[in-house]
N, C-alpha and C positions, 0 to 999 in steps of 0.2 A: 504494500499499499504505499502511496505516495505521501509523503510529509508536506504539509501545507503551512503556510501562515497567512492569517486573513487580517485586514485592516480597513475599515471604512469602505467595505464593498470591494477592495482589491485582494485578489487571492496570488499568493507567490507560491510556487512549488519547487521543493528542495531538489536540486540537480545534483549534487554532491555537497561535500562539507564546504561551508563558507560561499556556496553558489546557490543563488535562488532566483528563480525565472518566473516572469509575468507573462503567461501564455499570450500570444499574438490572438485577439479576439476583436469584433467589430471593424472599425477603421484603423485599427492600428497596423503601421507599415511593416514593423518588425516585432518580434518580442523585446522584452526588457529584462536586464538582470541586475540584482543587487549583490555586491560581494560583501558579505558580512557575517559575523557571528549572530546566534539568536538575540544575544544581548544588545548588540549594536543595531540589529533590525528593529528591536523593540524600540529603540530611541529613534530611529530614522523615520519610523511609522508615526511618530507623535505630531508631526506637521504636515504640510502638503508635498512633501518630497516625492512619495510614491505616485501621487496624483501627477506631479510635473513631470516625473519620468515616463509615465504612460502617455501623457501630452507630446513629449519629446518624439516619440516613436512616429508621429504623423509628419514630421519633416521629411519633405521629399528626398529620396536618394539616401535614407538612414540605412547603413549596411549592417547585417549581421543582427546586431541587437545593440538598443541603448543601454548605458550601462551606468551605475551609481556605485561610487567607491564607499568603503566602510565609514569614513568620515562625512558621509553625505547629509546634506539639510536642505532645506527650502531657500530657494534663490529666487532671482528674477526671471520668470519663464521656465527656464532649464535650473534644474537642482544644482546648487553648489556640490561638488564632488562628483558631477556629471561628465561622462564621456560620450560624445557622438561621432562616428565615423561616416561621413556622407559623401556619397559619388561626387567627384569634382567635375564631372563632365554632366550628368543628368541630374545632379542633386541640386544643392543650394547652400549658401553660407549664411549663419544666422547671427547677427552681433551680440543679441541677448543670450545665446548660448555659449557665448565666449566671456560675455561679462564687461561692466562698465569700467573697472579697472584693469584695462588691458594691460598685460604683462604684470600684473601683480604676481611677484615672485620673491625668492629667498636666494642670497648668497652667503657662504661660509668661508670666513677667512681664519688660516689656522696661524699659530704662533709656536715660537720655542719657548715661551714662558709656561710654568707651572701654576697650579692653584697656591702652592706656598709662597712663589713670588708675589701673587697678588693679594694674599691675606693681610689686612691691615690697611690696605690702600683702596678698600672698595668704595668707600663714601667719596674720596678725592676723585676717584676714577669716573662713577656715575654722574657727579657734579660737573666735571669736566666735559663730559660726552654731552651731556644735557645743555650746557652752555654753548657747546661748538657746533651742534648739529641741530639744524632747524626742525620744528615739529610742530603739529597742531594744524589746525584748519587755516585756509588764506595763505598769502604770500610769504616770502622769506625762503631763500636756498643758498647752498654755498657758492652758486653763480646766480647773479640776478642780471639779466642781459637784454638782449633785444629780439625781435623777430627773426632777422637776418641769421643768428646764431642758433635759434631753435631749429630753424629750417636745416643748417647744416648738421645738427644733432639728429633730426629726424632722418637725413638721407645716410649719414655715416656711422651712427651708433658710437660704440667704444672706440673706434678709431680716430674720432673727434677729440675725445679724452685723452688719448695717447699723445696726439699732437699737441695738446695744450698743457701737458705736464701733470694731467690728473691720474694716469695709468702708466704702468709698465708692460712690455710686451706680453709677459706671461700672464697677465690678466686677461687679455683676449683669448689666449690659448686654453684658458680654462673656465671659458663662458660658454654657455649654449650657442650655437651657431657663431662662436667667435666674437659675439658682441654685435653682429650687424646681420640685419634680414635683409637678404635679396629681394628686390621687388619694392622696395620703400619708395614712396613718392610723396614728399612733403607738401606738393600743391594740392593734395588730394585731402589734407587736412585743414579745417576752416581757421580762418584768421582769429575767430573767437578763441578756438582750442588753443592756438599759438599764444596769444596773449595771455591766456590762463597759464600757460606752462613757463613763460619766460622768466617769472620771478619765483618759480618752485624748482629749479634745477639742483639736486642734492637736498632733498628734504624728505622727511618721513610721512608727513602727513598726520592723519589721526587714525580712529577706529582701532583695528587690530594690528596695525602696523608699529614696527618696534625694532629697536637695536639692542640685541643682548649679549653679553659677555657670558660665556658659559665654560664649564670646566667638563673634559671628557671623563665619564664615570666608568663606563665599560666598553670593552672591546670585544665583539661576538665573532669576529672572523679576522685572525692576526694577518693573514696574507693580503685581504683586500685593505684592511687598516693601514697597513704598511705601505700600499700602493697609493692610497689617499694621504699618506703623510700624518695618521693619527696615532696618538699613544695616550694611554692612561694618564689621567690627571694633568693633560694639558690643556691650556686656555686656547679657546675659538672665540670667534666673534660671528654672531649670526644677524642679518639685515634682512628685514621682510618689509617691503613697501614696492610701489607700483608707479603708474605714470601720472598720478596726481589729478589735477584739474584737466589737464590737456587729454587724457585719456577717457576720462568721464564724458567729457564735451564731445569728443570724437564717436563714442558708442551713441550718445543721444542724438548727434547730428544724423547719423545713419538710420537709426530707428525711425528718426521722423521721416526722412526720404524714402525709405523703403515702405512705410505706412501709405504715402501719398501715391508712390508710383507702382507698387506691387499689391495693390489692394484685393487683388483676385486671388493671389496665393494666400494673403493674410486670412482672407475669409474662410478659405479651407482649414484652418488650422484651430485647434481648440482653446488656443490663448493666444492673444495678440502680442503678448511680450515674447512670444517665439519668433516675432516678424524675421523673415528670411529674404534673400534676393535668389533669384534663379541663377545656378551656376552658368557662366557665360555671359550674363547680362552686364550692361554698364555698370550698374550699381554694384553687382558684386565685385567686378574688376577694381571699381574705385574703393570699395570699403576693403578689400584685401589689401591694396596698396597703402591706403591710410593706417590700417591696422598693423602692417609689418613696420611703418614709419614710427607709430606710436610705441611698438615693441622696443624700438631702437632707443626712444626717450626714456624709457623705463630702466633700460640696462646703463645708460649714462647717469641717470638718477642714483642708481644703486653704486656704481663706480664712484661718483663723487663724494658720497657719504663715507664708502671705504676709504677713499683718500682722506677725507677730514678726521676719520677714526685713526688712520695711521698717524696722523699729526698728533693727535690727543696723546696717544699711548707714547709717543716719543717724548712729549713734554712731561707726562705723568712719570714715565720710569727714567727719564733723563738719558736715553738712548736712542739712536737712530732705528727707523722701524725695519731697515734692512737686517740689522743686527739682531733684531727679535723675529726675523723670518716671518714677517707678516704677509703671508702669500695666499692668493684666492685659491681656495680648494675647487669651489664650482659655484656657478650661478645657474638656476633652472627657474624657467618662467612656469606660473600656474595658469592665469587666465589667457588663454592663446588658441588661435585656430592656425594649423600648418598644413599646407599640401604635403602629404606624405604618401610613398608607395608600400602598399602593404598587400599581403597574399590574402585572398578571401576565396574559400572554397577552391583553392588549388590555382587561382588565377590571380595575377598581380594587377592592382587596380590603383590608380590615382585617387586618393580620398582627402577631403578637409577633415581632419581630424581635430574636432572641439574638444578642448580640455578646460572645463570651468571650474576652478577649484580642484585640479588634478594636475599630477606631475609626470612629465614624461620620464620614462623608466626603461632606456633601451638595453638591451642585453650585452654581454661581452661580444666582441667581434663586429658589432654593428659598425658601419663607416661612419655614422654621424657622432659617435661617441669620441671625445678628445683622444688624440694619439696616446697620450700618457696614461690613460685608463682603459683603453680599447680592450686589453687582454682580461680585464677583471669587471668591465661594465660601468655605466654611466652612473656617477654619483647622484643620489636622491636624498633631499634634505626635508625632514619632516618636523615642523616645529610643534611643541607642545605649549601648555599655557605655562605663566609665570610660575606656577607651583609644581610643574611636572617637568619630566626631562623631554628633550627633543631627541631626533633619531637621524643619523646617517644610514641610508641603505645603499644597495647598488641594484641595477636594473636586472630584473631576475630571469631566468631562462625561459619562462613560460609568458613573459607579459605580452609578446607580440601576438600569442594565440589566445590569451584571456582576455585581454585589456587593450589592444592596439598599442601596446608599449607605454602603458600608463599605469600609475598607482595614485594612493590618496595624497593630499597636500598638507595635512595638518590633523589636529584632533577633531576639529569639526564642532561647530556650536550645538549647545543643547537649550539655550536659553537665549531669548531675544535681547537686546540692548536695552529695552524699557524695562523688561521684567528684571534684569540684572541690576538695574539702578534701584528698584524696589526692594531687592533681596540682599544686595550688599552695599556696604558704606565704604568708600575709596579709602579713606585715611586708616579704617580699621584693617581692611585687607593688607594694605602697605606695611603696617606695624606688624601684622601676625608673619607675614612673609620674612621680615627681617628678624624678627625675635624668634621664630620657629624653624626657620630653614636658611638664615643668613643669606637671604635674597634681597638686594637693595635696589629699590624701584623708584624712579623719579619720573612725574608725569606733568602734563600741563594742568590737570584738574583731577579731582578726587573721582569725579563722574566718569572719567576715561578708566582709571583703575578698577572701579566697579563693574565696568562693562565688559572686562578682561578678566574678572577672578577666576581663580582656577575651577571653581564649581560650575563656571558657565560653559564648560567644554567636556566634550566625551573624553573616555580614557585613551589616551594616545597609546598606552601599551597595547591595549586591545586592538586598536586600528592597525598597529604594525605588527602584531601576531596574526592578524588575518593576511595582510600583505605577505608575509614571509612564508606563511604555510602554503597559499596559493601559487608562490614562485613567480610574483610580479615584481616584488621589490623585497630583496634580502637585507635581513639586519647585519649591520657592519659595526656600528658604534652607538653608544646613547651618550648624551651630555646632559648637564643640569645648570640652571641658571646661577649666575653670582650677582651680575648687574643687569639691570633693564631700563631702558629709558623709552617713553611712548609720548605719542601727541595728546 
């Protein structure tokens, strides 16, 4: 007898351990799958995630099945933690299924410092980082410039940062796509978006974005850990942010254009938030070029934050950042849509792989994995909450078959921001983290800390356990917070 899970009229059938399928019924274009333990599935079913996943199967050209990762939760149209591989010739591209914060992502920088080197300096370091790195809503960045410079960043990505002294060559070699997306066209990004971005280059923003100094607590795979340059008790820095107002505006611009010009397709979809442009249409081409440019902007944003972080560490420890070996381990995108070649039913096809709150996780040997990691697989970075560990994984050998080369992107929210502020008091959370776990947090407001309290998130250990068991992202190392700054 097939094991099932029922939630608000939606039935999932257990295919195998940690794989649940929503059978194709009615107007669904394909089945849908949730990759989760029963405990996580119970949490995922508490909001509209399953409904949104079912709706996503109606997108034209959806291939094989729409997928929800173990950290899934309700999003705009398409669930956060959603992966949809859509035929690049006969399908569509959907801005809402990629997200407003285009290339929201994470980068991890390793150092040769140990936790012992840092102890006693936590407060000095967190204060210096908070002072030096712009955060919060609105303007303010490491670079505040003009539209011409924004256009150069949109076109050139991290290569622009290298030319202007904000990067070294090795930074590009350890960034997804070497820090620049081909096919980026700054002219497809609106002037309004560029003006929103020109004073935000090198800034964290607000919400769940952060910079966190961490210590490596566990190495699960010594060989891969060595390839990634990770050791127990080592200090690393994790940066999580995206394309700021420029990305939000770009997504909004194209959603409105699609609503006007492709109303016929929109009317066929169960949720207008899934608004999509048919593959090959002018709007699809323009959005893809604008999205690629915005991806470049986000990579430069994180690069400038990393540059400023290197300067702060040099000041606090009175040493050059080079002597502390502050090197980029990897930078990986979350909210992104990429044209990729995948094998489906024995046939190679070009697909627009929509990863919304999901991480690319290519296995060992894949040509798109940086050369220095190709023998072991792409690094995958999964942040937890301020009171829990984060993880470094490597792309698993089954990721291409199970999830179009994807895995989870974080712990995944359990609670809305409004509810979090009702449940938690920011200053109390801050004090408890410092008193009980020696985690030093600095934020623009207590409300920000309350919104990101540890209890707001799913269990990151359980999320990673599922990824590891399915072979889509294999555990390499675990880290734990020391200092955290937020908007």
